[in-house]
C-alpha distance (Angstrom), angle and dihedral (degrees) to the residues before:
residue distance angle dihedral
M1 . . .
T2 3.80 . .
R3 3.77 124.6 .
A4 3.80 90.7 -114.0
T5 3.80 89.8 54.8
C6 3.80 89.7 49.3
R7 3.79 91.1 51.4
R8 3.79 91.9 47.3
R9 3.78 92.0 50.6
N10 3.78 90.9 45.3
T11 3.78 91.9 55.4
L12 3.80 91.4 47.3
D13 3.79 94.8 44.8
A14 3.80 102.3 40.5
D15 3.79 92.5 165.4
R16 3.83 92.6 58.5
E17 3.75 122.7 90.6
P18 3.87 112.6 -101.7
T19 3.80 112.8 -99.0
F20 3.79 96.8 -154.5
E21 3.79 135.5 59.4
P22 3.83 111.0 -109.4
D23 3.83 92.7 -159.4
R24 3.78 92.7 54.7
P25 3.83 113.3 115.2
A26 3.80 115.0 -104.1
R27 3.81 93.8 -125.7
R28 3.76 124.9 50.4
T29 3.77 118.5 -119.4
P30 3.80 106.1 -105.1
R31 3.76 115.9 -111.4
P32 3.80 112.1 -112.0
V33 3.80 116.2 -114.7
P34 3.79 129.9 -160.9
S35 3.80 112.1 -84.2
T36 3.80 95.5 -117.9
P37 3.82 128.9 127.2
E38 3.82 91.3 -116.1
A39 3.81 93.1 51.4
A40 3.80 91.6 45.8
R41 3.84 91.5 51.5
K42 3.80 91.6 46.9
V43 3.81 93.4 51.5
A44 3.82 92.4 43.2
V45 3.81 93.0 51.7
M46 3.81 90.1 46.8
L47 3.81 90.0 52.8
L48 3.80 91.8 47.3
K49 3.82 91.1 52.9
H50 3.81 88.8 70.0
R51 3.80 98.5 47.2
S52 3.78 144.6 -33.2
R53 3.78 115.0 -78.1
T54 3.78 136.8 -163.8
R55 3.79 122.9 -121.6
K56 3.79 90.3 -102.6
E57 3.81 93.9 49.7
L58 3.79 95.8 46.4
V59 3.80 96.0 43.3
D60 3.83 90.9 47.2
R61 3.81 91.6 50.1
L62 3.81 91.2 49.2
I63 3.80 91.0 49.4
D64 3.82 88.9 49.8
R65 3.80 87.0 56.7
G66 3.80 91.3 55.4
I67 3.81 99.3 -97.6
D68 3.80 115.1 145.7
P69 3.86 110.2 -103.4
A70 3.82 93.1 -123.7
L71 3.81 90.9 49.8
A72 3.82 90.9 46.9
A73 3.83 90.6 53.8
A74 3.81 91.4 46.0
T75 3.81 90.0 50.5
F76 3.79 90.9 53.0
D77 3.81 90.5 48.9
E78 3.81 90.5 51.2
L79 3.82 92.9 49.3
E80 3.80 89.8 46.6
R81 3.82 90.7 52.9
L82 3.81 88.3 51.7
G83 3.81 90.1 51.6
L84 3.81 95.2 -116.9
T85 3.79 96.1 119.6
G86 3.77 143.5 -6.2
D87 3.78 141.0 151.8
R88 3.81 92.6 -106.3
R89 3.80 91.4 51.7
Y90 3.81 91.4 46.5
A91 3.81 91.8 49.8
E92 3.80 92.1 49.5
E93 3.82 93.3 49.1
T94 3.80 94.3 44.7
V95 3.82 95.8 50.0
R96 3.81 91.5 45.6
L97 3.83 91.5 49.4
E98 3.81 94.5 46.3
L99 3.80 92.4 49.2
S100 3.81 91.8 47.8
R101 3.81 90.5 54.2
R102 3.80 97.0 49.5
P103 3.80 140.5 -33.8
A104 3.80 111.9 -76.6
S105 3.78 135.9 -175.5
D106 3.78 122.0 -108.7
E107 3.78 89.5 -116.7
F108 3.81 92.3 54.1
L109 3.81 92.1 48.9
E110 3.80 92.8 47.5
H111 3.81 91.0 47.9
R112 3.80 90.1 49.9
L113 3.80 90.0 55.5
T114 3.80 99.2 40.9
S115 3.81 91.7 48.2
R116 3.81 87.1 60.5
G117 3.80 93.2 51.7
I118 3.81 102.2 -92.3
A119 3.82 112.8 145.4
D120 3.82 115.2 -108.0
P121 3.84 96.1 -118.0
L122 3.81 92.2 50.8
A123 3.82 91.9 46.4
E124 3.81 92.5 49.9
R125 3.80 93.3 45.7
E126 3.81 94.0 49.7
V127 3.81 93.7 46.2
R128 3.82 91.1 49.3
R129 3.79 91.8 46.9
Q130 3.80 94.6 52.6
T131 3.80 96.9 39.1
A132 3.81 98.1 43.3
E133 3.81 94.3 100.9
Q134 3.78 95.1 51.6
G135 3.78 119.3 40.4
E136 3.78 124.4 -134.1
L137 3.79 91.2 -110.0
D138 3.83 91.4 55.2
R139 3.80 90.6 51.3
A140 3.81 90.5 48.6
L141 3.79 90.7 52.7
E142 3.82 89.7 53.6
L143 3.79 89.4 63.5
């Protein structure tokens, strides 16, 4: 039974005893994996199946799983060489997705990228590249 199901049942059956622990952290503690190149690749690919990630995000998640920091960085470099991930790719996808959802300011888009670990120059360059056709004022007027 999922936590959401437990909460739903708890709200419907107020007289019943709660079936979940309210002090439990929202996210499970990741299971440690052996610090080997194969294990690091396997975990990294699994994480990338869910969504694109920046270098900082992926390396931090691998370190959380018990992978050596140097091995985590080398794993990211290998996946970047294979074209599976990369900060430039992440920045391009994120800006495109944000602009498809709703108009956004350059500052908002740059903040969105830098808060995820994208370097300032790369964030600025990608935002400028994708927003060059339509100025910030035009996007503001769309709101």
